[in-house]
VMD Tcl script that draws the C-alpha trace (Angstrom):
set ca {
  {13.45 8.25 -17.36}
  {10.13 6.65 -18.09}
  {7.04 7.39 -16.05}
  {7.01 3.77 -14.83}
  {10.57 4.00 -13.47}
  {9.79 7.29 -11.73}
  {6.68 5.72 -10.16}
  {8.72 2.77 -8.81}
  {11.34 5.14 -7.40}
  {8.64 7.21 -5.70}
  {7.02 4.03 -4.34}
  {10.39 2.90 -2.94}
  {10.80 6.29 -1.27}
  {7.32 5.98 0.22}
  {8.26 2.56 1.60}
  {11.35 4.04 3.24}
  {9.30 6.89 4.73}
  {6.79 4.35 6.12}
  {9.59 2.28 7.67}
  {11.09 5.37 9.28}
  {7.69 6.51 10.61}
  {7.01 3.13 12.22}
  {10.65 2.57 13.27}
  {10.97 -0.72 11.38}
  {13.49 -2.00 8.85}
  {12.58 -1.48 5.20}
  {12.40 -4.83 3.44}
  {14.76 -4.95 0.51}
  {13.12 -7.46 -1.84}
  {9.86 -7.35 -3.75}
  {7.24 -9.44 -1.99}
  {8.63 -8.83 1.50}
  {6.69 -6.72 3.96}
  {7.41 -4.42 6.85}
  {6.60 -6.10 10.15}
  {4.91 -3.46 12.32}
  {4.15 -4.20 15.99}
  {0.41 -4.06 16.61}
  {-0.42 -4.48 12.89}
  {1.68 -7.35 11.50}
  {3.15 -7.64 8.01}
  {2.29 -4.53 5.98}
  {2.38 -4.00 2.21}
  {2.96 -0.28 1.59}
  {1.09 1.25 -1.36}
  {1.89 4.63 -2.89}
  {-0.03 7.35 -4.72}
  {1.28 10.65 -6.03}
  {-2.24 12.06 -5.57}
  {-2.64 13.54 -2.05}
  {-6.31 12.47 -2.17}
  {-5.48 9.05 -3.65}
  {-7.08 5.86 -2.45}
  {-5.51 2.69 -1.10}
  {-5.54 0.47 -4.22}
  {-4.75 -3.27 -4.24}
  {-4.95 -5.41 -7.37}
  {-7.58 -8.15 -7.27}
  {-4.97 -10.77 -8.12}
  {-3.37 -10.13 -4.74}
  {-6.55 -11.31 -3.03}
  {-6.02 -14.83 -4.37}
  {-2.26 -14.85 -3.65}
  {-0.84 -16.78 -6.53}
  {2.63 -15.84 -5.28}
  {4.54 -18.19 -3.03}
  {4.67 -15.58 -0.27}
  {2.06 -15.30 2.43}
  {-0.36 -12.40 2.03}
  {0.28 -9.37 4.24}
  {-1.84 -8.75 7.31}
  {-2.51 -5.16 6.23}
  {-1.99 -2.53 3.55}
  {-0.85 1.06 4.15}
  {-1.14 4.15 1.97}
  {1.60 6.75 1.56}
  {1.18 9.78 -0.70}
  {3.47 12.52 -1.90}
  {6.75 12.73 -3.69}
  {10.30 12.33 -2.47}
  {11.56 13.72 -0.21}
  {8.15 14.42 1.39}
  {5.72 11.52 1.86}
  {2.61 11.47 4.02}
  {1.12 8.47 5.81}
  {-2.62 8.40 5.01}
  {-3.69 5.28 6.89}
  {-3.97 1.51 6.75}
  {-6.51 -1.31 6.49}
  {-6.44 -5.01 7.31}
  {-6.56 -7.48 4.43}
  {-10.10 -8.42 5.52}
  {-11.15 -4.77 5.25}
  {-9.51 -4.41 1.83}
  {-10.86 -7.56 0.16}
  {-14.56 -6.83 0.57}
  {-16.93 -6.91 -2.40}
  {-17.98 -3.29 -1.74}
  {-14.37 -2.14 -2.42}
  {-14.05 -3.91 -5.79}
  {-13.82 -1.55 -8.76}
  {-12.58 -1.64 -12.35}
  {-12.44 2.11 -12.79}
  {-9.27 2.77 -10.82}
  {-6.75 -0.05 -11.34}
  {-3.61 1.28 -13.06}
  {-2.54 -2.18 -14.28}
  {-5.86 -2.93 -15.95}
  {-8.30 -5.34 -14.43}
  {-10.23 -5.02 -11.22}
  {-8.85 -3.62 -7.99}
  {-9.95 -3.08 -4.45}
  {-9.97 0.61 -3.53}
  {-10.57 2.27 -0.16}
  {-10.85 6.06 0.25}
  {-8.67 7.71 2.88}
  {-11.59 8.53 5.17}
  {-12.13 4.78 5.72}
  {-8.49 4.01 6.61}
  {-7.20 3.53 10.14}
  {-4.72 5.96 11.70}
  {-1.43 5.24 13.42}
  {-1.94 2.60 16.13}
  {-0.98 3.67 19.63}
}
mol new
graphics top color blue
foreach p $ca { graphics top sphere $p radius 0.5 }
foreach p [lrange $ca 0 end-1] q [lrange $ca 1 end] { graphics top cylinder $p $q radius 0.2 }
display resetview
């Protein structure tokens, strides 16, 4: 298996772990989001680095896709079968100029990145 396929499998596992944690259905198609009470539609991001940051490609801030942008982004880290919820941020918190960086985006091009210590915890 290629590294890219393994990454997508791990990301899918992280999405399932997030859905289980928040007791919501995992969306089955790319571009669909988990609807979490108290947060809204959430796009789950994954990092295999336990200290990884929440990273969102800059292109997502302009939303060229036909889907509506999510209300928030969540970060899961780890590797199947063990994933850890690290926190979440609203789209307004993510798409701030101070979070824009070119040094971290895995797909090339600029990304927005937020360290874990600036993410919100599980809403109560």
